[in-house]
N, C-alpha and C positions, 0 to 999 in steps of 0.2 A: 768358590771362585767362578764367575761367569765365563762361559766359553767365548773365545774371540770370534768376531765376525769374519767370515772368509770372503774377500772381495771377488773371487772368481766364481761365486755361485751364480748360476743363470737364473732367469725368472722362473723357469720350470722347476729347477731344483728348489728354489725358495718356496714355490707353491707346494711342491711335494712335502717339503719340510713342515710347512704350516698345516697341511692336511694330516700328516703323521702326528704332529703335536696335538691337533684337535682330537684325533682319535684316541690318543693317550689320555687326554683330559677327560673325554667322555667315558673312557673305560674306568678311570679313577673314580668318577662320580658313581657309575654303576656298581663298582666294587664296594664303595662306601655304603650305598643303599642296600646292597646285599650282604653287608658285613656279618650279620647274625647267621645267615645261612652258611657263609664261608667258614665262620668260626665253628659252627656245628659239624660241618663236613670235614674240617681239618683234624689233625691229630690232637687228642686231648692234652691239655697242659697238666703236668703232674705237680701236686702240691702236698707237702707233708706238714701236718700240724701236730705239735707235741703238747699234750695236755699237762696241766700242772700236777695232776694226780692220777690215780688208777681209774678204770671205767666206773662211772657212777652217774647219777642223775644231774650232778653239777655240770656235766658236759652233754646233756641229752640233746640239746639243739643241734650239735654237730652230727651226732649219730642219726638224728631224725632227718637231717638234710641228706645224709648219705643214703639212708634206707629208702627215702622217698624220691630219689633221683634228682634232687634239686641241684646237686653239684654236677651231675651228668648233664642236666639241662643247660648248664653254663659251660659245657665242654671242659670240665675239670675232672681229673683223675686224682681223687683226694685219699691220702693215707692218714689215718688218725693213729698216732702213736701214744699210748697211755704213758703217764709219768710214773714216778715211784720215789721212794725215799732217797735213792742215790742218783736221781736224774735231775739236772738243773736245765730246764727247757731254754732259758735265755742263753746259756752257753752253747747249746746245740744250734740255735739260730745264729749266734755270733760266729760259729765255726762253719756255717754253711751246710750243716747236716740236716737242716729243716728250714722251710720257708717261713713258717708261722709258729707261734707258741701262745699258750694261755698262761699269763702270769699277772700278778697284781701290778697296777700302774707304778706303785712304789718300787718295784723291782726294776722297771724300766729306768726310773730316775737314778737308782743306785748303780745300775750297770753303766749308765752314761757318765756318772760321776767318776767311775773307774776307767773311763776311756773306751767302753764297749759301745759300738755304734748300733743301737737298736732304737726303734721308733714305735710308739703305740699307734695303731691304725683304727682301733675301735675300743670302746669301753662297754663291756658286756653287762657288768653288774653296776647299777646306779647306787645301790646301798651296800653297806658293809655287813657281813655276817660273822665277823671274827669276834670271839669272846674269850675271856679268861674265867675259869670256873674253879670254885673251892667248895669244900664241905662246909655247910652252914654251921655245924657245931664247932668249927674252928674260929668262928667270929670274924673272919676277914671280910670287911665290907667296903674298904677304901684302899686305893693304892698307897696311901700314907702308911699303911700297916705292912707294906711289903718288905721293909727292912728286916734282914735276917731270915727271909723266906726263900724257898726254892720254887722257881717258876719253870714249868715245862714249856718250851718254845720251839717253833719251827723256823727253818731258814726262810728268808724272804718275806717275813712279816715284821715290819719296823714299828708297828704301833706300840709294842711292848716297850721297846727302848725309848720311844718318845714319851710314854707315860712315866717311866722311871725317871727320866731327866726332868720332866715337868714338876714332879714332886720332890725334887732335890735329892734324889737317891742316886746311888752309883751301883754299877754292876761289879760283882766279885763274890768272894766266899767269906768275907769278913762278917763279924757279928751284926753290923748295921747295913750290910750290903745286900743287894738282891742277886742271888745266885741263879744263873740261867742254865737250865739242864736241857740237853737235846731230847726232843720228844718225837716218837713215832706218831703216825696218824691214827692213833687209837687212844683210849683213856686209861690204859693199864696203870700208868704211873700214879694217877690220881686215885684210882680204885684201890691200889695197894698202898696208898698214902706215902709214896716215895717222893712226891712233890706236894707243896702246899696249894699251888694253883696250876692248872693245866690249860693249854690252848684247846679251843674247840670252835668249830664252825657251828652256828646255830642250826644249820641244816643237816649236819652230819654227826660229829663227835658228841655233841650235847645229847642227841637222840640215843646214842650208844649207851650213855649213862642211864637213861630211862629204861632202855631195853634190858639192861642188866638187873632191873627190878628195883631201882631207886626212884622214889617220887621226886617230882620237881622241887618240892619244899626242902629236900635234903641238901640243896646247893645254893650258893650265892654266885651270881653271875655279874661280871664286869663288862659293860657295854662301853667300848671306847668312845662312842659318840657322846656319851654323857660327860666325858672329860675333854672333849674337843681334840682328841688325838686319833680320831678315825681317819683312815686314808682310803683312797680308791682301791678296790680289789680287782677281780678278774678283768683283764684287758687282753686284747690281741696285739702282739708285737711282731715286727719284722725287722730285718737288717736294713739299716739306712742306705747302704751302698746298693743293695739289691733293689730297693725302691726307686733308684735313679733311672732304671730302665723302664721305658713306657710300656713295654709288654708286660712287665711284672706289675706295674700299677694297674693295668687292666685285669690281670689275674686276681689281685687283691680285691678289686671292686666286684668282680664276679663271685669270688669266694664269700664276701660279706653279704651280697644279695642272697645267695643260696642259704647262708647260715641264718640270716634274718628270717627267712621263710621257715627254717627248721625250728627256731625258737618260737615263732608265732604259732606253729603247730602245737608245740608243747604248752603254750598258754591256752589254746582252744581245746586241746585233747590231751591232758597230762597223762591219762591212763595209757593211751597209745604210746606215748614217749617212754613210759615206764617199761612197757613190753619190749620196746626197741633196746633199751638199756639192758634188760635182762637177757636179750639175745646175745649181747656182747659180754655180759657178765652173768652167766647162768647160775652161779653160786650165790649171787647177791640176794639178800632177803627182800621179797617183794614189798612188804609193809614199810620197811625202812626207806626203800627207794621211792615209794609213793609219797611218803612224808617229805623226803628230800626234794622231790620234784616240785612239790607245792611251795616249799620254802624258797627254792631257787627262783621260782616265778615271782615271788614277792620281792626279791631283790632287784628285779628288772621292771616289773609292771605295777602301777602305771609308770610310764617314762616321761619325765618332765621335758626332756630335750629331744626325744626320739631315740629308738633303739640304737645303741652303738655309738651315739654322739658323745664325745668327751666334753663335759661341762667345764668351762674355764675356771669358774669359781672353785669347784671341787678339786681340779688339778692344781690350782694355786694353793689351796689349803694343804693338800698333800705335800707339795713341794716345800711350803713354808714350815710345816711340822718337821719334815725331814732335815731341813737346814737348821732350824732353831734347836733341835735336840741332837744335832751332830751326827745324824745318820748319813748325810751327804756333806761334803767339805765346802761346797760353794753353791751359790744360787743356781737353780736349774734354769736352763734356757727352754721354756715351755714351747716356744714356737718351733724349736727343733725336736723336742721330746715327743710331740704327738701331732697328728693331723686328722682333721675331720673330712678331708677332701674325698677320700675313697668311700667312706660310709655314706656321705651325702649323695655322692654319685650313685651308689648302690641302691639307695632308697628313694631315688628321684621320682619313680612312678608308683610308690606306695601311697596308699590313702592315709589320712590322719589317724584313723583307727588302727591301721596296721603299724604305724610308726609309734604311736603314743599309748594306745589302749587305755584311755582314761576310765573306761567302764570295766576294767579287769576285775573279776571276782574270783578269789582263790577258793579252793576246795575247803569245805568245813571239816577239818580233821582234828582229832585230839591225839596228840602224840602218846599220851599215857594209855589211851584205849587202843591205839593202833599197833604199837610196837611190841609189847611184851609177849603176845601170843605166838608170833611166828618169826621173831628176830633172833 
């Protein structure tokens, strides 16, 4: 509401008021021009990010940003909280116990369908790394053969349910049904043949099978992309209400800018990023993390839209799959489910090479040669 004019102001008072107003305006301009310095000099903003899983090269970019001072350069005090089998990052964000989390975009849509106010602010992995693996001697080569089989599954991965529905199967323990069995983030259930198919990320659990001394030819692998039931994986999410604050929007932008630099470092120098990961997870096998780092980079680079940008077509496909196969109850409001505003602002001064890396060349690694010796 504008302040009322006071009729008893003298000319001098009015002149003084104008001078004061001018000084305030000039001060505001100077403050805006020196915003970066003020930001650097002020207290750091604290940010907690919860990872989808434990320390490993899947999250190397965040650790690289932390170790190389990229977050500090943005005046951020970042705490990276590893995940685990009993941790649901989206719930921690929804409860206000963390500002950001790494979760598949499908989890964002599922959470919103249940009334949980979370928003994706970046899409880290452009390509899907999720697979289902079976023993080749079992002869399971198509989802049409899943009836009466046991599938090891993880929470938060809806591609399995989508594929089951697509091929006219149902979940349950009946003779013709697909029985879903809770699986840890290892391959023991498959190695011990307690399940017929097991969940695996191509960059992690699949390599564990090879590290156990099994050649690649011992396994059949289901790539959900071959069945058009693949969905977007690792995204960064935040609470919608928290994002309404302009200060928090700025925090997210700065976090994304620093994280993008961390992931760029991992593309340019994957060996350095492996060393950083091993600092936080010293018991991890170096060879396995080296291979994982290489596979993770392949999921990001080259980037067709630019690092972190959520592709509308991919988001729509993910939402459509989830709706068609009854993973969500109603059509997702994609305009509310994600935003590219912060990542676009974060990368505004990045070069095309830094954003897209069209000339990205992965390491020439052979998983069978690399893993068995020291994993």
